[in-house]
C-alpha positions as a Markdown table, in Angstrom:
| # | Residue | x | y | z |
|---|---|---|---|---|
| 1 | Met | 12.2 | -31.6 | 26.2 |
| 2 | Leu | 12.9 | -29.3 | 23.3 |
| 3 | Arg | 12.9 | -30.6 | 19.8 |
| 4 | Ser | 14.8 | -29.0 | 17.1 |
| 5 | Val | 12.9 | -28.0 | 14.0 |
| 6 | Ala | 14.4 | -29.1 | 10.8 |
| 7 | Cys | 14.0 | -26.2 | 8.4 |
| 8 | Gly | 16.9 | -26.8 | 6.1 |
| 9 | Pro | 19.6 | -24.1 | 5.1 |
| 10 | Val | 17.1 | -21.2 | 5.5 |
| 11 | Cys | 17.4 | -21.3 | 9.2 |
| 12 | Thr | 21.2 | -21.2 | 9.2 |
| 13 | Thr | 21.7 | -18.0 | 7.3 |
| 14 | Pro | 22.7 | -14.8 | 8.9 |
| 15 | Met | 19.7 | -13.1 | 7.3 |
| 16 | Phe | 17.4 | -15.4 | 9.1 |
| 17 | Ala | 18.9 | -14.5 | 12.4 |
| 18 | Val | 18.4 | -10.8 | 11.6 |
| 19 | Leu | 14.8 | -11.6 | 10.6 |
| 20 | Met | 14.1 | -13.4 | 13.9 |
| 21 | Leu | 15.6 | -10.6 | 15.9 |
| 22 | Arg | 13.3 | -8.1 | 13.9 |
| 23 | Ile | 10.2 | -10.3 | 14.6 |
| 24 | Phe | 11.1 | -10.5 | 18.3 |
| 25 | Thr | 11.5 | -6.7 | 18.5 |
| 26 | Leu | 8.2 | -6.3 | 16.7 |
| 27 | Leu | 6.6 | -8.6 | 19.1 |
| 28 | Leu | 7.8 | -6.5 | 22.0 |
| 29 | Leu | 6.7 | -3.3 | 20.2 |
| 30 | Phe | 3.1 | -4.7 | 19.9 |
| 31 | Phe | 3.0 | -4.4 | 23.7 |
| 32 | Cys | 4.7 | -1.1 | 24.0 |
| 33 | Leu | 2.7 | 1.9 | 22.9 |
| 34 | Gly | 3.6 | 5.6 | 22.7 |
| 35 | Ala | 5.7 | 7.8 | 20.6 |
| 36 | Glu | 5.5 | 11.2 | 18.7 |
| 37 | Thr | 2.9 | 12.2 | 16.2 |
| 38 | Ala | 3.7 | 12.5 | 12.5 |
| 39 | Pro | 1.5 | 12.3 | 9.3 |
| 40 | Ala | 0.7 | 9.0 | 7.9 |
| 41 | Gln | 2.8 | 7.7 | 5.1 |
| 42 | Ile | 2.4 | 4.6 | 3.0 |
| 43 | Phe | 4.8 | 2.9 | 0.6 |
| 44 | Leu | 4.1 | 4.3 | -2.7 |
| 45 | Pro | 6.5 | 4.1 | -5.5 |
| 46 | Gln | 7.9 | 7.5 | -6.4 |
| 47 | Thr | 6.8 | 8.6 | -9.9 |
| 48 | Gln | 8.4 | 11.3 | -12.0 |
| 49 | Pro | 6.2 | 13.6 | -13.9 |
| 50 | Gln | 5.7 | 12.3 | -17.4 |
| 51 | Thr | 6.8 | 14.4 | -20.4 |
| 52 | Pro | 5.5 | 13.6 | -23.8 |
| 53 | Pro | 8.0 | 11.7 | -25.9 |
| 54 | Lys | 9.9 | 13.7 | -28.4 |
| 55 | Pro | 9.3 | 12.6 | -32.0 |
| 56 | Gln | 12.2 | 10.5 | -33.4 |
| 57 | Pro | 13.3 | 11.0 | -37.0 |
| 58 | Gln | 12.3 | 8.1 | -39.2 |
| 59 | Val | 15.3 | 6.1 | -40.1 |
| 60 | Pro | 15.0 | 3.2 | -42.6 |
| 61 | Pro | 15.9 | -0.1 | -40.9 |
| 62 | Arg | 19.3 | -1.5 | -41.7 |
| 63 | Val | 19.6 | -5.1 | -42.9 |
| 64 | Gln | 21.7 | -7.0 | -40.4 |
| 65 | Pro | 23.6 | -10.1 | -41.4 |
| 66 | Lys | 22.5 | -13.1 | -39.6 |
| 67 | Leu | 24.8 | -14.2 | -36.9 |
| 68 | Gln | 25.3 | -17.5 | -35.3 |
| 69 | Pro | 23.2 | -17.6 | -32.2 |
| 70 | Gln | 25.4 | -17.5 | -29.1 |
| 71 | Ala | 24.7 | -19.5 | -26.0 |
| 72 | Gln | 22.6 | -17.3 | -23.6 |
| 73 | Pro | 23.9 | -17.2 | -20.0 |
| 74 | Glu | 21.3 | -18.8 | -17.7 |
| 75 | Pro | 19.5 | -16.3 | -15.5 |
| 76 | Pro | 20.2 | -16.7 | -11.8 |
| 77 | Pro | 17.6 | -19.0 | -10.0 |
| 78 | Ala | 14.7 | -17.2 | -8.5 |
| 79 | Pro | 14.9 | -17.1 | -4.7 |
| 80 | Arg | 12.9 | -19.8 | -3.0 |
| 81 | Ala | 9.9 | -18.6 | -1.1 |
| 82 | Ala | 10.4 | -19.0 | 2.7 |
| 83 | Pro | 7.9 | -21.2 | 4.4 |
| 84 | Tyr | 6.8 | -18.2 | 6.5 |
| 85 | Asp | 6.3 | -15.7 | 3.6 |
| 86 | Arg | 2.5 | -15.9 | 3.9 |
| 87 | Asp | 2.8 | -15.0 | 7.6 |
| 88 | Leu | 5.1 | -12.1 | 6.8 |
| 89 | Gln | 2.8 | -10.8 | 4.2 |
| 90 | Arg | -0.1 | -10.9 | 6.7 |
| 91 | Leu | 2.1 | -9.2 | 9.4 |
| 92 | Ser | 2.9 | -6.5 | 6.8 |
| 93 | Glu | -0.8 | -6.0 | 6.2 |
| 94 | Ile | -1.5 | -5.8 | 9.9 |
| 95 | Leu | 1.3 | -3.1 | 10.3 |
| 96 | Gly | -0.3 | -1.1 | 7.5 |
| 97 | Ala | -3.7 | -1.2 | 9.2 |
| 98 | Leu | -2.2 | -0.3 | 12.6 |
| 99 | His | -0.3 | 2.6 | 10.9 |
| 100 | Phe | -3.5 | 4.1 | 9.8 |
| 101 | Leu | -5.9 | 3.2 | 12.7 |
| 102 | Arg | -3.5 | 4.2 | 15.4 |
| 103 | Gly | -3.0 | 7.5 | 13.6 |
| 104 | Ile | -6.7 | 8.4 | 13.5 |
| 105 | Cys | -7.2 | 7.3 | 17.1 |
| 106 | Gly | -4.6 | 9.8 | 18.4 |
| 107 | Ser | -2.1 | 7.4 | 19.7 |
| 108 | Asn | 0.8 | 9.8 | 19.1 |
| 109 | Glu | 3.0 | 7.0 | 17.7 |
| 110 | Gly | 4.1 | 8.8 | 14.6 |
| 111 | Gln | 5.7 | 6.4 | 12.1 |
| 112 | Lys | 6.2 | 3.6 | 14.5 |
| 113 | Trp | 4.2 | 1.0 | 12.6 |
| 114 | Arg | 5.6 | 2.0 | 9.2 |
| 115 | Asp | 9.1 | 2.0 | 10.5 |
| 116 | Glu | 8.6 | -1.5 | 11.9 |
| 117 | Ala | 7.2 | -2.6 | 8.5 |
| 118 | Gln | 10.2 | -1.1 | 6.8 |
| 119 | Ser | 12.6 | -2.9 | 9.1 |
| 120 | Leu | 10.9 | -6.1 | 8.6 |
| 121 | Ile | 10.9 | -5.7 | 4.8 |
| 122 | Asp | 14.6 | -4.6 | 4.8 |
| 123 | Ala | 15.5 | -7.7 | 6.9 |
| 124 | Glu | 13.6 | -10.2 | 4.9 |
| 125 | Ala | 13.4 | -8.9 | 1.3 |
| 126 | Thr | 15.5 | -6.0 | 0.2 |
| 127 | Ser | 14.4 | -6.2 | -3.4 |
| 128 | Gly | 12.5 | -8.4 | -5.9 |
| 129 | Glu | 9.1 | -10.0 | -5.8 |
| 130 | Arg | 9.0 | -10.8 | -2.1 |
| 131 | His | 9.8 | -7.1 | -1.4 |
| 132 | Asp | 7.1 | -6.0 | -3.7 |
| 133 | Gln | 4.6 | -8.3 | -2.2 |
| 134 | Met | 5.3 | -7.3 | 1.4 |
| 135 | Val | 5.0 | -3.6 | 0.4 |
| 136 | Ala | 1.7 | -4.3 | -1.4 |
| 137 | Ser | 0.4 | -6.1 | 1.7 |
| 138 | Phe | 1.3 | -3.1 | 3.9 |
| 139 | Asn | -0.4 | -0.7 | 1.5 |
| 140 | Arg | -3.4 | -3.0 | 1.3 |
| 141 | Gly | -3.8 | -3.0 | 5.1 |
| 142 | Tyr | -3.4 | 0.8 | 5.2 |
| 143 | Arg | -5.9 | 1.5 | 2.3 |
| 144 | Ser | -8.6 | -0.9 | 3.5 |
| 145 | Phe | -9.2 | 1.2 | 6.6 |
| 146 | Gln | -8.4 | 4.5 | 4.9 |
| 147 | Gln | -11.4 | 4.0 | 2.7 |
| 148 | Ser | -13.8 | 3.3 | 5.6 |
| 149 | Tyr | -12.6 | 5.4 | 8.5 |
| 150 | Arg | -12.2 | 9.2 | 8.8 |
| 151 | Thr | -12.3 | 9.3 | 12.6 |
| 152 | Cys | -11.7 | 7.0 | 15.5 |
| 153 | Thr | -14.8 | 4.9 | 16.3 |
| 154 | Pro | -15.3 | 2.0 | 18.7 |
| 155 | Ala | -15.1 | -0.3 | 15.8 |
| 156 | Ala | -11.7 | 1.2 | 15.0 |
| 157 | Asp | -10.6 | 0.7 | 18.6 |
| 158 | Phe | -11.7 | -3.0 | 18.4 |
| 159 | Ala | -9.9 | -3.5 | 15.1 |
| 160 | Ile | -6.7 | -2.0 | 16.7 |
| 161 | Arg | -7.0 | -4.5 | 19.6 |
| 162 | Arg | -7.7 | -7.4 | 17.3 |
| 163 | Tyr | -4.7 | -6.5 | 15.1 |
| 164 | Leu | -2.3 | -6.1 | 17.9 |
| 165 | Glu | -3.4 | -9.6 | 19.2 |
| 166 | Glu | -3.0 | -11.2 | 15.8 |
| 167 | Gly | 0.3 | -9.5 | 14.9 |
| 168 | Ala | 1.7 | -10.7 | 18.3 |
| 169 | Lys | 0.4 | -14.2 | 17.6 |
| 170 | Ile | 2.0 | -14.3 | 14.2 |
| 171 | Ala | 5.4 | -13.0 | 15.5 |
| 172 | Arg | 5.4 | -15.6 | 18.3 |
| 173 | Glu | 4.5 | -18.4 | 15.9 |
| 174 | Ile | 7.2 | -17.5 | 13.3 |
| 175 | Thr | 9.8 | -17.1 | 16.1 |
| 176 | Ser | 8.9 | -20.4 | 17.8 |
| 177 | Arg | 8.5 | -22.4 | 14.6 |
| 178 | Tyr | 11.5 | -21.1 | 12.6 |
| 179 | Ala | 14.1 | -19.8 | 15.1 |
| 180 | Asn | 16.6 | -22.3 | 16.5 |
């Protein structure tokens, strides 16, 4: 007998359906390996070269007459955190680690794991704090192994297997707990 999970209005949005489809696709990809080789990339904000600021001429401040304060429009409410946000952040971190580790272990998968993380982030959080947290999680996973490993070792192979299992488990749990 199947029981329906009450998860409120979050589970009825079209974005939620897209997320569940992405997670299911990700789960399938955890079990399918093989693609082309490409250099590793991580999510880094693009920065412009900084130029020194031009000196501005000194202008004496003008005295402004005091105006009556106008009512400030209320800012839009911050989006509520989804109950599975922590799991999505962990999944992003795992994808970052897999992106680095599979690359040094010669899996010839190219940008597969980075692309999956990008799809997950695009489906769940296109901008804002949630987006930034998921990107930071991916980068943390990537950099944590980048600092330790230069070549594929038995420990790296073990970490890959462990992360594939953990990522698949998280994807299954999110799908079974929050999909209708």
